[in-house]
C-alpha positions in Angstrom: 3.3 -32.2 -110.5 2.8 -28.7 -111.9 1.9 -28.7 -115.6 3.0 -25.9 -117.8 1.1 -24.8 -121.0 2.5 -26.5 -124.0 4.9 -24.5 -126.2 4.1 -24.8 -129.9 7.2 -24.0 -131.8 6.8 -21.7 -134.8 7.5 -23.6 -138.0 9.9 -21.0 -139.2 11.9 -20.7 -136.0 15.5 -21.9 -136.4 18.9 -22.2 -134.6 22.2 -21.6 -136.3 24.2 -24.5 -137.6 27.1 -25.6 -135.4 29.8 -28.3 -135.3 29.7 -31.2 -132.9 32.9 -29.9 -131.3 35.1 -26.8 -131.4 37.3 -26.9 -134.4 41.0 -25.8 -134.4 41.3 -22.0 -134.7 37.8 -21.4 -133.3 36.3 -21.0 -129.9 33.0 -21.5 -128.1 32.4 -17.8 -128.3 32.0 -18.2 -132.1 28.7 -20.0 -131.4 27.2 -16.6 -130.4 28.3 -14.4 -133.2 26.5 -12.5 -136.0 24.6 -15.6 -137.4 23.3 -16.4 -133.9 22.3 -12.7 -133.3 20.4 -12.5 -136.6 18.8 -15.9 -136.0 17.7 -14.7 -132.5 16.2 -11.5 -134.1 14.4 -13.6 -136.8 12.8 -16.0 -134.3 11.6 -13.2 -132.0 10.2 -11.2 -134.9 8.1 -14.2 -136.0 6.1 -14.1 -132.8 6.4 -10.4 -131.7 6.0 -8.1 -134.7 6.8 -5.0 -132.6 10.4 -6.3 -132.1 12.9 -4.0 -133.8 15.3 -6.6 -135.1 17.6 -4.2 -136.9 18.1 -2.1 -133.8 18.5 -5.2 -131.6 21.2 -6.6 -133.9 23.1 -3.4 -133.9 23.0 -3.2 -130.1 23.8 -6.9 -129.7 26.8 -6.8 -132.0 28.3 -3.7 -130.3 31.3 -5.1 -128.3 30.1 -8.7 -128.6 33.4 -10.0 -130.1 35.4 -8.9 -127.0 33.6 -11.5 -124.8 34.0 -15.2 -124.2 30.9 -17.5 -124.5 29.3 -17.0 -121.1 29.8 -13.2 -121.2 28.3 -13.2 -124.7 25.2 -14.8 -123.4 24.9 -12.1 -120.7 25.7 -9.4 -123.2 22.9 -10.6 -125.5 20.5 -11.0 -122.6 21.0 -7.3 -121.7 20.3 -6.4 -125.4 17.1 -8.4 -125.3 16.0 -6.5 -122.2 16.1 -3.3 -124.2 13.9 -4.5 -127.0 11.5 -7.0 -125.4 8.4 -5.9 -123.4 9.3 -4.1 -120.2 7.4 -6.5 -117.9 9.5 -9.6 -117.3 6.6 -12.1 -117.7 5.6 -10.6 -121.1 9.2 -10.7 -122.3 9.6 -14.3 -121.2 6.4 -15.2 -123.0 7.8 -13.8 -126.2 11.0 -15.8 -125.8 9.1 -19.0 -125.1 7.0 -18.6 -128.2 10.2 -18.0 -130.2 11.7 -21.4 -129.2 12.3 -24.3 -131.6 10.9 -27.7 -130.7 12.3 -29.6 -127.7 15.3 -31.9 -128.3 14.9 -35.6 -128.5 17.5 -38.3 -127.7 18.1 -38.8 -131.4 18.7 -35.2 -132.3 22.2 -34.5 -133.7 22.6 -30.7 -133.0 26.2 -30.6 -131.8 26.9 -27.4 -130.1 24.0 -25.6 -131.7 22.0 -25.5 -128.5 24.4 -22.9 -127.1 22.1 -20.5 -129.1 19.9 -20.6 -126.1 22.5 -19.3 -123.7 21.2 -15.7 -123.9 17.7 -16.9 -123.1 19.0 -18.7 -120.0 21.0 -15.6 -119.0 17.9 -13.5 -119.4 16.1 -15.6 -116.8 19.0 -15.7 -114.5 19.5 -11.9 -114.6 16.0 -10.5 -114.7 13.8 -13.2 -113.3 14.6 -12.9 -109.6 13.1 -9.5 -108.7 9.5 -8.4 -108.7 10.6 -5.0 -109.8 11.1 -6.3 -113.3 7.7 -7.9 -113.3 5.3 -5.1 -112.3 5.7 -6.0 -108.6 4.5 -9.6 -109.0 6.5 -12.6 -107.8 8.4 -13.9 -110.9 9.1 -17.4 -109.6 6.5 -19.3 -111.5 7.3 -17.5 -114.8 11.0 -18.2 -114.3 10.4 -21.9 -113.5 8.3 -22.4 -116.6 11.0 -20.7 -118.7 13.7 -22.9 -117.2 11.6 -26.0 -117.7 11.3 -25.2 -121.4 14.9 -24.0 -121.9 16.4 -27.2 -120.4 14.4 -29.2 -122.9 16.3 -27.4 -125.7 19.7 -26.6 -124.1 20.1 -26.6 -120.3 19.0 -24.4 -117.4 21.7 -25.6 -115.0 23.3 -22.1 -115.0 20.1 -20.1 -114.6 18.7 -22.4 -111.8 21.5 -21.6 -109.4 20.5 -18.0 -108.6 17.1 -19.4 -107.7 18.5 -22.0 -105.4 20.5 -19.3 -103.7 17.6 -16.8 -103.4 14.8 -19.3 -102.8 16.3 -22.7 -101.8 13.3 -24.3 -100.3 10.7 -23.5 -103.0 13.3 -24.2 -105.8 14.3 -27.5 -104.4 10.6 -28.4 -104.0 10.1 -27.7 -107.7 13.1 -29.7 -108.7 11.9 -32.6 -106.6 8.7 -32.6 -108.5 10.6 -32.6 -111.8 12.5 -35.7 -110.9 9.3 -37.5 -112.1 9.2 -35.7 -115.4 9.1 -37.9 -118.5 11.8 -35.8 -120.2 15.3 -36.9 -119.2 16.6 -33.4 -119.9 14.4 -32.1 -117.2 15.3 -34.9 -114.7 19.0 -34.2 -115.3 18.5 -30.5 -114.5 17.3 -31.5 -111.1 20.7 -33.0 -110.2 23.0 -30.9 -112.4 21.4 -27.5 -111.5 21.8 -28.2 -107.8 25.5 -29.4 -107.9 27.4 -27.4 -105.2 30.4 -26.8 -107.5 29.1 -27.0 -111.1 31.9 -26.2 -113.6 31.5 -22.9 -115.4 28.8 -21.8 -113.0 28.5 -19.9 -109.7 28.8 -22.1 -106.7 26.0 -22.5 -104.3 27.6 -21.6 -101.0 24.9 -23.1 -98.8 25.2 -26.4 -100.6 29.0 -26.3 -100.4 28.6 -25.9 -96.7 25.8 -28.5 -96.3 24.8 -30.5 -99.4 22.1 -32.5 -97.6 19.1 -30.4 -98.7 19.6 -31.7 -102.3 20.1 -35.3 -101.4 16.5 -36.3 -101.8 16.9 -35.4 -105.5 19.9 -37.7 -105.9 18.0 -40.5 -104.1 15.1 -40.1 -106.6 17.4 -40.2 -109.6 20.2 -42.7 -108.7 18.4 -45.5 -110.7 17.2 -43.3 -113.5 16.8 -45.2 -116.7 19.0 -42.7 -118.6 22.8 -42.8 -118.2 22.7 -39.0 -119.0 20.8 -38.5 -115.8 22.8 -41.0 -113.7 26.1 -39.4 -114.8 24.9 -36.1 -113.3 24.0 -37.8 -110.1 27.5 -39.3 -109.9 29.1 -36.0 -110.7 26.9 -34.4 -108.0 28.2 -36.9 -105.4 31.7 -36.2 -106.7 31.2 -32.5 -105.9 30.1 -33.4 -102.4 33.2 -35.6 -102.0 35.4 -32.5 -102.5 34.1 -30.8 -99.3 32.4 -33.7 -97.4 34.1 -36.9 -98.3 32.7 -38.8 -95.4 29.2 -38.0 -96.4 29.8 -38.9 -100.0 31.3 -42.2 -99.1 28.4 -42.9 -96.7 25.9 -42.3 -99.4 27.8 -44.6 -101.8 28.1 -47.3 -99.1 24.4 -47.2 -98.6 23.7 -47.3 -102.3 25.7 -50.5 -102.6 22.8 -52.4 -100.9 20.9 -54.1 -103.6 22.7 -52.1 -106.3 22.2 -52.9 -109.9 25.1 -52.8 -112.4 23.9 -49.3 -113.4 23.9 -48.0 -109.9 27.4 -49.5 -109.3 28.6 -47.5 -112.2 27.2 -44.4 -110.5 29.2 -45.2 -107.3 32.4 -45.9 -109.2 32.1 -42.7 -111.2 31.2 -40.7 -108.1 34.4 -41.5 -106.2 36.8 -41.7 -109.1 38.7 -38.5 -108.2 39.5 -39.4 -104.5 40.3 -42.9 -105.7 42.9 -41.5 -108.1 44.4 -39.7 -105.1 44.7 -43.0 -103.3 41.9 -42.3 -100.7 41.3 -45.7 -99.1 37.6 -45.3 -98.6 37.2 -44.4 -102.3 39.3 -47.3 -103.5 37.3 -49.7 -101.3 34.0 -48.4 -102.8 35.2 -48.8 -106.3 36.3 -52.3 -105.6 33.0 -53.2 -104.0 31.1 -51.6 -106.9 33.1 -53.5 -109.6 
């Protein structure tokens, strides 16, 4: 499995405080407002003294409030593009050195990790084309960035353009990562490849034929972390929307020698067709009880 250089978090890097859930009278967009912009500028300036934090904040705040959360992430990514080094790989290196430490299962950060949505959007927007990287293939740079970002937030949104542009090489990398010790990375392998991931662009090829991603689900169906297994179940649920027979066939096969944990995956995977009274789904839920 490809090893990436370790990212040493700057001791003064920080993320804004955030609630565990959206409070009445506020919205997700509030997570990327002035405090987040100033924090972003602070973290980058710690590792890249040439960064013009004042000018960046002014550009970043211009029109920001008019956007919802995902659009704010893209807006801030475009502002970063102006003030970071012109070569994509150099800009990404600055962003990676500005990161806080990876999350652990015991961290209680609430919604604070949305702070990294602009970073994810930066990789999704500017990391696909060699023209932004001095003519060099940006794939490895982008994979390293997404590996590190998913350990702090999630790269499920930014991975999708890569699965669309380079499905074979991206799936191969995700397959490698199914063996990673970090459950956040393993979850990305399933979640990032879901055909119909909520909030994100669909992957048309996987909506039409989800079978290329099935080896990932096979590798993760018995993952020790519920966090990862839930993603596998939701991925199968996506498949069931377009290819119910295939989804039911997978679940039927997984029943053989299934542990209690895998039976939960099966029940969760077919819950929506079961609610609609689909007989095959009802049968699977009964067998997996």
